[in-house]
C-alpha positions as CSV (number, residue, x, y, z in Angstrom):
1,M,41.4,22.0,102.5
2,A,40.4,18.4,103.4
3,L,42.8,15.7,102.3
4,A,41.5,12.8,100.4
5,M,41.9,9.6,102.4
6,P,43.2,6.6,100.5
7,D,40.7,3.8,99.8
8,A,40.9,1.0,102.3
9,P,42.4,-2.2,100.8
10,R,39.8,-4.6,99.5
11,P,40.0,-8.0,101.2
12,E,41.3,-10.8,99.1
13,G,39.1,-13.7,98.2
14,E,35.5,-14.2,97.2
15,R,32.1,-14.1,98.9
16,I,31.4,-17.1,101.1
17,A,28.1,-17.8,99.1
18,K,30.1,-18.0,95.9
19,L,32.8,-20.3,97.4
20,L,30.2,-22.7,98.9
21,A,28.2,-22.8,95.6
22,R,31.4,-23.6,93.7
23,A,32.1,-26.4,96.2
24,G,28.7,-27.9,95.4
25,V,27.1,-27.2,98.8
26,A,24.1,-25.5,97.3
27,S,23.2,-22.7,94.9
28,R,24.2,-19.2,95.9
29,R,20.6,-18.4,96.8
30,E,20.3,-21.5,98.9
31,V,23.6,-20.8,100.6
32,E,22.3,-17.3,101.6
33,R,19.3,-19.0,103.1
34,M,21.5,-21.4,105.0
35,I,23.6,-18.5,106.4
36,A,20.4,-16.7,107.5
37,E,19.4,-19.9,109.4
38,G,22.8,-19.9,111.2
39,R,23.9,-23.2,109.6
40,V,27.2,-21.8,108.2
41,A,30.2,-21.1,110.6
42,L,33.8,-20.0,110.4
43,D,36.1,-21.3,113.1
44,G,33.0,-22.2,115.1
45,Q,31.4,-18.7,114.8
46,A,28.1,-18.6,112.9
47,L,28.3,-16.2,109.9
48,T,25.6,-13.6,109.6
49,T,26.1,-12.3,106.1
50,P,26.6,-13.9,102.7
51,A,28.8,-10.9,101.8
52,T,31.7,-12.3,104.0
53,I,34.9,-12.4,101.9
54,L,37.2,-15.3,102.4
55,P,40.3,-16.5,100.5
56,S,39.3,-20.2,100.9
57,L,36.9,-22.5,102.7
58,R,39.4,-23.3,105.4
59,G,37.7,-23.4,108.8
60,V,34.2,-23.2,107.2
61,T,31.6,-25.7,108.4
62,V,28.0,-26.3,107.2
63,D,25.7,-27.9,109.8
64,G,28.8,-28.6,111.9
65,K,30.6,-30.5,109.1
66,P,33.8,-29.2,107.5
67,V,33.6,-28.2,103.8
68,G,36.1,-29.9,101.5
69,K,37.8,-28.0,98.7
70,A,35.9,-27.8,95.5
71,E,36.3,-30.7,93.1
72,R,36.3,-30.3,89.3
73,T,32.9,-29.4,87.8
74,R,30.9,-32.4,86.9
75,L,27.5,-32.8,85.2
76,F,25.2,-35.8,85.1
77,R,22.1,-36.6,83.0
78,F,19.3,-38.3,84.9
79,H,16.1,-39.8,83.5
80,K,13.7,-38.7,86.2
81,P,10.6,-40.9,86.4
82,A,7.2,-39.4,87.1
83,G,6.3,-39.4,90.8
84,L,9.5,-38.2,92.3
85,L,10.0,-34.7,93.8
86,T,12.9,-32.6,92.7
87,A,13.9,-31.9,96.3
88,E,16.3,-33.2,98.9
89,R,13.6,-34.2,101.3
90,D,9.8,-34.0,101.7
91,P,8.0,-33.4,105.0
92,S,5.2,-35.7,103.8
93,G,7.6,-38.5,103.2
94,R,7.1,-38.7,99.4
95,P,10.0,-40.1,97.4
96,T,12.5,-37.7,95.9
97,I,15.0,-37.8,93.1
98,Y,17.7,-38.5,95.7
99,T,15.9,-41.8,96.7
100,A,16.4,-43.0,93.1
101,L,19.9,-41.5,92.7
102,R,21.3,-43.6,95.6
103,N,21.3,-46.6,93.2
104,A,21.8,-44.7,90.0
105,L,25.2,-43.0,90.8
106,P,28.6,-44.4,91.5
107,P,29.5,-44.5,95.3
108,D,32.3,-41.8,94.9
109,T,30.0,-39.2,93.3
110,P,30.1,-35.8,95.0
111,R,27.0,-34.1,96.3
112,L,24.9,-33.1,93.4
113,I,22.3,-30.4,93.0
114,P,19.6,-30.2,90.3
115,V,19.8,-27.7,87.4
116,G,16.2,-26.4,87.3
117,R,13.3,-28.5,88.5
118,L,10.8,-30.9,87.2
119,D,7.3,-31.1,88.7
120,L,6.2,-34.3,90.6
121,N,4.4,-35.7,87.5
122,T,6.9,-34.4,84.9
123,E,9.5,-36.9,83.7
124,G,12.5,-36.9,81.5
125,L,15.9,-35.1,81.5
126,L,17.1,-33.7,84.8
127,L,20.7,-32.4,84.9
128,L,22.6,-32.5,88.2
129,T,25.9,-30.8,89.0
130,N,28.3,-30.4,91.9
131,D,28.9,-26.7,90.9
132,G,26.4,-24.2,92.1
133,E,27.9,-21.5,89.8
134,L,27.2,-23.7,86.7
135,K,23.7,-24.4,88.0
136,R,23.0,-20.6,88.4
137,A,24.4,-19.8,85.0
138,M,22.2,-22.4,83.3
139,E,19.1,-21.3,85.0
140,L,19.5,-17.5,84.5
141,P,16.9,-16.4,81.9
142,A,19.5,-13.8,80.6
143,N,21.7,-16.7,79.4
144,A,18.8,-18.1,77.3
145,V,19.7,-21.7,77.7
146,P,16.8,-23.6,75.9
147,R,14.8,-26.4,77.5
148,T,12.8,-28.7,75.2
149,Y,9.7,-30.6,76.3
150,R,7.3,-33.0,74.7
151,A,3.7,-32.9,75.9
152,R,0.8,-35.2,75.2
153,A,-2.4,-33.2,75.4
154,F,-6.1,-33.7,74.9
155,G,-8.1,-31.2,73.0
156,N,-7.9,-29.2,69.7
157,V,-5.1,-26.8,68.8
158,S,-3.7,-25.6,65.4
159,Q,-0.1,-25.1,64.4
160,A,-1.0,-21.5,63.8
161,Q,-2.0,-21.1,67.4
162,L,1.3,-22.7,68.5
163,E,3.2,-20.4,66.1
164,D,1.8,-17.4,67.9
165,L,3.6,-18.4,71.1
166,M,6.8,-17.2,69.5
167,D,5.6,-13.7,70.3
168,G,5.2,-14.6,74.0
169,I,2.0,-14.7,76.0
170,T,0.5,-13.3,79.2
171,I,-1.6,-15.5,81.4
172,D,-3.3,-14.2,84.5
173,G,-0.8,-11.4,84.7
174,T,2.3,-13.5,84.2
175,R,4.3,-12.9,81.1
176,Y,5.9,-15.8,79.3
177,G,8.6,-15.2,76.8
178,P,8.9,-16.7,73.3
179,I,8.1,-20.4,73.0
180,D,9.0,-22.4,69.9
181,A,6.1,-24.9,69.7
182,N,5.4,-27.5,67.0
183,L,2.5,-30.0,66.6
184,E,4.3,-33.3,66.0
185,R,1.4,-35.8,65.5
186,R,-2.3,-36.2,66.3
187,T,-4.4,-39.2,67.0
188,G,-8.0,-38.3,67.4
189,R,-8.1,-35.5,69.9
190,N,-4.7,-36.4,71.5
191,Q,-1.6,-34.8,70.1
192,W,2.1,-34.6,70.9
193,I,3.5,-31.1,71.0
194,E,7.2,-30.2,71.2
195,M,8.0,-26.9,73.0
196,T,11.3,-25.1,73.5
197,L,11.6,-22.2,75.9
198,T,14.4,-20.4,77.7
199,E,12.8,-19.1,81.0
200,G,11.5,-22.2,82.7
201,K,8.9,-20.4,84.9
202,N,6.9,-22.5,87.4
203,R,4.6,-25.0,85.5
204,E,5.1,-22.9,82.3
205,V,4.4,-25.6,79.7
206,R,1.3,-26.9,81.5
207,R,-0.1,-23.4,82.0
208,V,0.4,-22.3,78.4
209,L,-1.2,-25.4,77.0
210,E,-4.1,-25.2,79.5
211,H,-4.6,-21.6,78.4
212,L,-4.9,-22.9,74.8
213,G,-7.7,-25.2,76.0
214,L,-5.6,-28.4,76.2
215,K,-5.4,-31.0,79.0
216,V,-1.8,-32.3,79.5
217,S,-1.8,-36.0,80.3
218,R,2.0,-36.5,80.0
219,L,5.0,-34.2,80.0
220,M,8.6,-34.9,79.6
221,R,11.8,-32.8,79.2
222,T,13.9,-34.1,76.3
223,A,16.7,-31.6,76.3
224,Y,18.4,-28.8,78.4
225,G,20.9,-26.8,76.4
226,P,22.9,-29.2,74.2
227,F,22.3,-32.1,76.5
228,A,19.6,-34.6,75.5
229,L,17.7,-37.3,77.1
230,G,18.3,-39.6,74.1
231,D,17.9,-43.3,74.9
232,L,18.8,-43.0,78.6
233,A,16.7,-45.5,80.4
234,R,14.2,-44.3,83.1
235,G,15.8,-44.0,86.5
236,V,19.4,-44.1,85.1
237,A,22.0,-41.5,85.5
238,E,25.1,-40.9,83.3
239,E,27.9,-38.4,83.5
240,V,28.4,-35.9,80.7
241,K,31.9,-36.3,79.2
242,K,34.4,-33.8,80.4
243,H,35.1,-32.3,77.0
244,E,31.4,-31.8,76.2
245,L,30.9,-30.0,79.6
246,E,34.0,-27.8,79.0
247,R,32.8,-26.9,75.5
248,F,29.4,-25.9,76.8
249,A,30.8,-24.0,79.8
250,S,33.0,-22.0,77.5
251,S,30.0,-21.1,75.2
252,L,28.0,-20.1,78.3
253,K,30.8,-17.8,79.4
254,R,30.9,-16.2,75.9
255,S,27.1,-15.8,76.0
256,S,27.3,-14.1,79.5
257,A,30.1,-11.8,78.3
258,S,28.1,-10.7,75.3
259,G,25.2,-9.7,77.5
260,G,23.3,-13.0,77.5
261,S,22.0,-12.8,74.0
262,G,22.8,-16.4,73.4
263,S,24.7,-17.9,70.5
264,R,22.9,-19.8,67.7
265,E,25.7,-22.1,66.9
266,A,24.7,-25.7,66.6
267,G,25.2,-27.6,69.9
268,D,26.2,-24.7,72.1
269,G,22.8,-24.6,73.8
270,G,22.4,-20.8,73.6
271,G,19.5,-18.8,72.3
272,M,16.0,-19.7,70.9
273,P,15.8,-21.1,67.4
274,R,14.6,-18.8,64.7
275,K,11.4,-19.6,62.9
276,Q,13.3,-20.4,59.7
277,D,15.5,-22.8,61.6
278,R,12.7,-25.1,62.8
279,G,13.1,-28.7,62.0
280,R,16.9,-28.3,61.4
281,Q,18.7,-31.1,63.2
282,A,22.0,-31.0,65.0
283,P,24.7,-33.6,64.4
284,S,23.9,-37.0,65.9
285,T,26.2,-37.0,69.0
286,P,25.4,-39.1,72.1
287,G,24.0,-37.0,74.9
288,V,23.8,-33.9,72.7
289,A,20.4,-32.5,72.0
290,R,18.7,-33.0,68.6
291,R,15.9,-30.9,67.3
292,R,13.5,-33.9,67.4
293,S,13.2,-36.9,69.7
294,P,11.5,-40.2,69.0
295,S,8.1,-40.7,70.5
296,P,8.3,-42.1,74.0
297,R,7.6,-45.8,74.4
298,G,4.3,-46.7,76.0
299,G,1.4,-44.3,75.5
300,G,-0.2,-44.8,78.9
301,S,-1.2,-41.7,80.8
302,R,1.1,-40.6,83.7
303,K,-0.6,-38.3,86.2
């Protein structure tokens, strides 16, 4: 009769990818890519797997530079202008968000990574954090953190057509989830449309509106979760208050623990609004998303 062997003790600590993400080096997925490229080392020896378990980041280097211990989680709102790439660098030499952030952030700001992306010609709210775990949690479709956009589009569309987007839509084989869309105002054949979604697929807003026969001439993100663009000036960054971030992070953990269904409590940033909730406004708190945003100044086209 064979004797059962005792299970080997599990190493203490956490995966290197998770530790580096929490330290703000990059998102977990990006860290895994960096490990595959041989850029992450422990005591001078390049790591070969993101599954490496470590109790701390002592002795870990990235691109030959030691990694400091994780700071407290921080989050910044940035009003991204059109014409900037949401990337650290561009082989073609085009300006990136980090070009603008050099002058927009205090000198002691830790390295920040964007939460989600905005296309080159999309402007508005871009959140940045030093915590890769927070970034990942906010981007996961399962957590249903809503993103709100305002689009100026040329063409004809009815509110009834926009209402149908709440059922989701398939375009060229790609399935897009429910979108809460409202026709705000119309001038001739130009209209402003507000859209709230929770997936954030690549060019989702533009593709959906183009599918409806519209041509988007301007697109801006006005809110991500409970954090709003508000009156933040173009090119300016501002840190989210610590208590606001902690409250949101707690609601995000509750949402994840409950299976990612998303809470509908005002201001927690979870879940899509129900049809009967449309038009309901949240309390007027600086930096916290409202249901509606004022029309952007200056109607000129941004391409």
